[in-house]
C-alpha positions in Angstrom: 2.6 9.4 -55.9 1.6 11.5 -52.9 -0.6 13.6 -55.1 -2.3 10.5 -56.5 -2.6 9.2 -52.9 -4.4 12.2 -51.6 -6.4 12.9 -54.8 -10.0 11.9 -54.2 -11.6 13.5 -57.2 -11.8 10.3 -59.2 -12.9 8.2 -56.2 -16.4 7.4 -55.0 -17.4 7.6 -51.3 -18.1 4.3 -49.5 -21.8 5.2 -49.3 -22.2 4.4 -53.0 -21.3 0.8 -52.3 -24.1 0.7 -49.7 -26.5 2.3 -52.4 -27.1 5.1 -49.9 -29.4 2.8 -48.0 -30.2 4.9 -44.9 -30.5 1.8 -42.7 -27.0 0.5 -43.7 -25.5 4.0 -43.6 -26.6 4.7 -40.0 -25.8 1.2 -39.0 -22.1 1.8 -40.0 -22.1 5.3 -38.5 -23.4 4.3 -35.1 -21.3 1.2 -34.9 -18.0 3.0 -35.8 -18.9 6.0 -33.6 -19.4 3.7 -30.6 -16.2 1.8 -31.3 -14.2 5.0 -31.8 -15.5 6.5 -28.5 -14.6 3.3 -26.6 -11.1 3.2 -28.3 -10.5 6.9 -27.3 -11.5 6.3 -23.7 -9.1 3.4 -23.2 -5.9 5.4 -23.8 -7.2 8.1 -21.4 -7.8 5.5 -18.7 -4.4 3.9 -19.2 -2.7 7.3 -19.1 -4.4 8.2 -15.8 -3.5 4.7 -14.4 0.2 4.9 -15.3 0.5 8.5 -14.2 -1.1 7.8 -10.8 0.7 4.4 -10.3 4.3 5.1 -11.2 5.3 2.0 -9.1 3.6 -0.3 -11.6 6.1 -2.5 -13.4 6.4 -2.3 -17.3 4.5 1.1 -17.4 5.9 1.9 -20.8 4.0 -1.1 -22.2 0.8 0.6 -21.2 1.8 3.8 -23.1 2.6 1.7 -26.2 -0.7 -0.1 -26.0 -2.5 3.3 -25.4 -1.0 4.7 -28.6 -2.0 1.6 -30.6 -5.6 1.8 -29.3 -5.7 5.6 -30.1 -4.8 4.9 -33.8 -7.5 2.2 -33.9 -10.0 4.8 -32.8 -9.0 7.2 -35.6 -9.5 4.4 -38.2 -13.1 4.0 -37.2 -13.7 7.8 -37.3 -12.3 7.8 -40.9 -14.6 4.9 -41.7 -17.5 7.3 -41.0 -16.0 10.1 -43.0 -15.3 8.0 -46.1 -19.0 7.1 -46.3 -19.5 10.6 -47.8 -15.9 11.8 -48.5 -13.5 9.4 -50.4 -10.3 10.3 -48.5 -9.0 6.8 -48.7 -5.4 7.9 -48.8 -5.6 9.5 -45.4 -7.4 6.5 -44.1 -4.7 4.2 -45.5 -2.0 6.3 -43.8 -3.8 6.1 -40.4 -4.1 2.4 -40.9 -0.4 2.2 -41.7 0.4 4.1 -38.4 -1.9 1.7 -36.6 -0.1 -1.3 -38.1 3.3 0.2 -37.0 2.0 0.8 -33.5 0.6 -2.7 -33.3 3.9 -4.2 -34.5 5.9 -2.2 -31.9 3.5 -3.1 -29.1 3.6 -6.8 -30.0 7.4 -6.8 -30.4 7.7 -5.3 -26.9 5.0 -7.5 -25.3 6.2 -11.0 -26.3 9.7 -10.8 -24.7 8.0 -9.5 -21.5 5.5 -12.4 -21.4 7.7 -14.7 -19.2 8.2 -11.8 -16.7 4.5 -11.0 -16.7 3.7 -14.7 -16.1 6.2 -14.7 -13.2 4.3 -11.9 -11.4 2.4 -13.2 -8.4 -1.4 -13.7 -8.8 -3.8 -12.2 -6.3 -4.3 -15.6 -4.7 -0.5 -16.0 -4.3 -0.2 -12.5 -2.8 -2.9 -13.3 -0.3 -1.2 -16.6 0.6 2.1 -14.7 1.1 0.4 -12.1 3.3 -1.2 -14.9 5.3 2.2 -16.6 5.8 3.8 -13.2 6.7 1.0 -12.6 9.2 1.5 -16.0 10.8 5.2 -15.4 10.9 4.7 -12.1 12.7 2.3 -13.7 15.2 4.7 -16.6 15.9 7.6 -14.1 16.3 5.6 -11.9 18.6 4.5 -15.0 20.7 8.1 -16.2 21.0 9.3 -12.7 22.0 6.5 -12.5 24.6 7.5 -15.8 26.1 11.2 -14.9 25.9 10.5 -11.6 27.7 8.7 -13.5 30.5 11.8 -15.7 30.9 14.1 -12.7 30.9 12.0 -11.1 33.6 12.4 -14.2 35.8 16.2 -14.5 35.0 17.1 -10.9 35.5 14.7 -10.5 38.5 16.1 -13.5 40.4 19.6 -12.3 39.6 18.7 -9.0 41.3 17.4 -10.9 44.3 20.6 -13.0 44.4 22.8 -9.9 44.0 21.1 -8.2 46.9 21.4 -11.3 49.0 25.2 -11.5 48.7 25.8 -7.8 49.4 25.7 -8.5 53.1 28.3 -11.4 52.8 32.0 -11.0 52.6 35.1 -12.8 51.3 36.1 -14.5 48.1 32.8 -16.4 47.7 30.9 -13.1 47.5 33.2 -11.7 44.8 33.0 -14.9 42.8 29.2 -15.2 43.1 28.9 -11.5 42.2 31.0 -12.0 39.1 28.9 -15.0 38.0 25.7 -13.1 38.6 27.1 -10.1 36.6 27.9 -12.3 33.6 24.4 -13.8 33.7 22.9 -10.4 34.0 24.9 -9.1 31.0 23.6 -12.1 28.9 20.1 -11.3 29.9 20.5 -7.7 28.8 21.8 -8.8 25.4 18.9 -11.3 25.1 16.5 -8.4 25.8 18.0 -6.4 22.9 17.5 -9.4 20.6 13.9 -9.7 21.7 13.3 -6.1 20.8 14.6 -6.9 17.2 12.1 -9.8 17.1 9.3 -7.4 18.1 10.4 -5.0 15.4 10.1 -7.8 12.9 6.7 -8.8 14.3 5.4 -5.3 13.7 6.6 -5.3 10.1 8.9 -2.3 10.7 12.4 -1.9 9.1 15.0 -3.7 11.2 17.5 -1.7 13.3 20.8 -2.7 11.7 23.0 -1.1 14.4 24.9 -3.8 16.3 23.3 -4.7 19.6 25.1 -3.2 22.7 27.0 -5.9 24.5 27.6 -5.1 28.2 31.1 -5.9 29.4 31.5 -9.1 31.5 31.6 -8.5 35.2 35.1 -8.4 36.6 28.1 -6.0 39.3 32.1 -7.2 43.1 28.6 -6.1 43.4 28.4 -2.5 44.6 25.6 -0.8 46.5 23.0 0.8 44.3 23.7 4.4 43.6 20.0 5.1 43.1 17.8 4.1 46.0 14.9 1.8 45.3 11.9 3.4 46.8 9.3 1.0 48.2 6.2 1.4 50.4 5.6 2.5 53.9 3.7 -0.7 54.4 0.1 0.6 54.0 -0.3 0.1 50.2 -1.7 -3.0 48.5 -1.0 -4.1 44.9 -3.1 -6.7 43.1 -0.7 -8.7 40.8 -2.4 -10.6 37.9 0.0 -12.7 35.7 -0.7 -16.1 34.1 2.9 -17.1 34.0 3.6 -18.7 37.5 7.3 -17.9 37.5 6.8 -14.3 36.5 4.1 -13.8 39.1 6.2 -15.4 41.8 9.1 -13.0 41.0 6.7 -10.0 41.0 5.2 -11.0 44.4 8.5 -11.5 46.0 10.0 -8.3 44.7 7.0 -6.2 45.8 7.0 -7.8 49.2 10.7 -6.9 49.5 9.6 -3.3 48.7 7.3 -3.5 51.7 4.0 -3.6 49.6 1.1 -5.7 50.6 0.4 -8.1 47.7 -2.6 -10.0 46.5 -2.1 -12.3 43.5 -4.2 -14.0 40.8 -3.3 -16.3 37.9 -5.9 -14.8 35.5 -8.4 -12.0 35.0 -11.4 -13.9 36.1 -9.8 -15.0 39.4 -8.6 -11.4 40.0 -12.1 -10.1 39.4 -13.6 -12.6 41.8 -11.0 -11.8 44.4 -11.6 -8.1 44.1 -15.4 -8.5 44.4 -15.0 -10.2 47.8 -14.3 -6.7 49.2 -12.0 -8.1 52.0 -9.2 -5.7 51.2 -8.5 -2.4 49.5 -6.4 -2.3 46.3 -4.3 0.8 45.6 -2.8 -0.4 42.3 -3.6 -3.1 39.7 -0.5 -4.6 38.2 -1.6 -6.9 35.3 -0.3 -8.5 32.1 -2.2 -7.4 29.0 -2.2 -10.7 27.1 -3.9 -13.4 29.1 -6.3 -16.3 28.3 -9.9 -15.5 29.0 -10.4 -12.1 30.5 -7.3 -10.1 29.4 -5.6 -7.3 31.2 -7.5 -4.5 29.4 -10.9 -6.1 30.0 -10.0 -6.7 33.6 -9.1 -3.1 34.1 -12.4 -2.0 32.6 -14.3 -4.3 34.9 -12.5 -3.1 38.0 -12.9 0.5 37.0 -16.6 0.0 37.1 -16.3 -1.2 40.7 -13.6 1.3 41.7 -13.3 4.3 39.3 -10.2 5.7 41.1 -8.2 2.5 40.8 -4.8 3.0 39.3 -3.6 0.5 36.7 -0.1 -0.5 35.5 0.0 -2.7 32.5 2.8 -5.1 31.7 3.5 -6.7 28.3 6.0 -8.8 26.5 4.8 -7.7 23.1 5.3 -4.4 21.4 5.2 -1.2 23.4 2.1 0.0 21.5 -0.1 -2.9 22.6 -2.4 -0.5 24.5 -4.2 1.8 22.1 -4.8 5.5 23.1 -8.6 4.8 22.8 -8.2 2.1 25.5 -6.4 4.3 28.1 -8.6 5.5 30.9 -7.0 8.9 31.1 -3.9 9.2 33.3 -4.7 6.2 35.5 -3.0 3.7 33.1 0.7 3.2 32.4 2.6 0.5 30.6 5.7 -1.5 31.5 7.7 -3.4 28.8 9.1 -6.8 29.9 11.6 -7.8 31.0 11.3 -6.0 34.2 13.9 -5.0 36.8 13.3 -4.1 40.4 14.5 -0.5 39.9 12.2 0.2 36.9 9.2 -1.6 38.6 9.7 0.2 41.9 10.0 3.6 40.2 7.0 3.2 38.0 4.8 2.0 40.8 5.8 4.9 43.0 5.1 7.3 40.1 1.6 5.8 39.7 0.8 5.8 43.4 2.2 9.2 44.2 0.2 10.8 41.2 -2.7 12.8 42.5 
């Protein structure tokens, strides 16, 4: 049977059926050659795609489809050959392999159809990305506002704690215990805020349990590390749009013996600076503010006073200030919530820097 299958001595080439008409012969040759070339290129493209994108789901379906298309290309090549050489047996075997490959591909594809239909469309992916971006913006905004509140809470607790250190008796111990408990809660809330910021940046969450400071059982003892203030001859311009945060900063800096000028936004700070009625040693400004933000304000003031030192504050992520926006070593960044010790240390570090 195989001998008869491959014996072409008694068969006529396909060109006889076309009466060896040159126009018909070349029409078939060119058409089959173009189709075969296209069929051969498709498996190559699919192979490159699957090899480069190993993360693509159902990659084995692409390989099966590539094999099917490859056999289809061979059938068109044999259609050209059989115009002159009647090897119809070989052509039939290639068609049989093509049929087998098509059956296998179809058998694998149909069960996958529900899963393929369940894959998100580009529009659905864009919608999901928009929702995620909005979620991150909301999370970042909540964390920013929460950090402002924590700055006020922890800052005023520090002020209250310092005020009771000079008093004695049971009332002082009780008040110190209450303040210590509130301070511990503020620290725990700060850790939760950092987790919110991590989510807002789209980074993997830190699954380690948040550190929970023990409840105070802060009497308040004297600070072991001295808080260094000013000799009274240094002026700081405070720019913060949150009234409560600005009030805490002004009071704290005044307690540290600094001269303080304050503004509720960037435009007001710029106008105050341009009056020239006072010298500013350091600009302490929030980054995110309506209108003229902190970075833009710093740029404007540096045009007027190139040697002005700048200390940014932010309730957002710590990388809110890009390296390309930092005017050399004159800019530093504080992450809210702020404590008096951290604020005092960073300000002195900035002012004492040559």
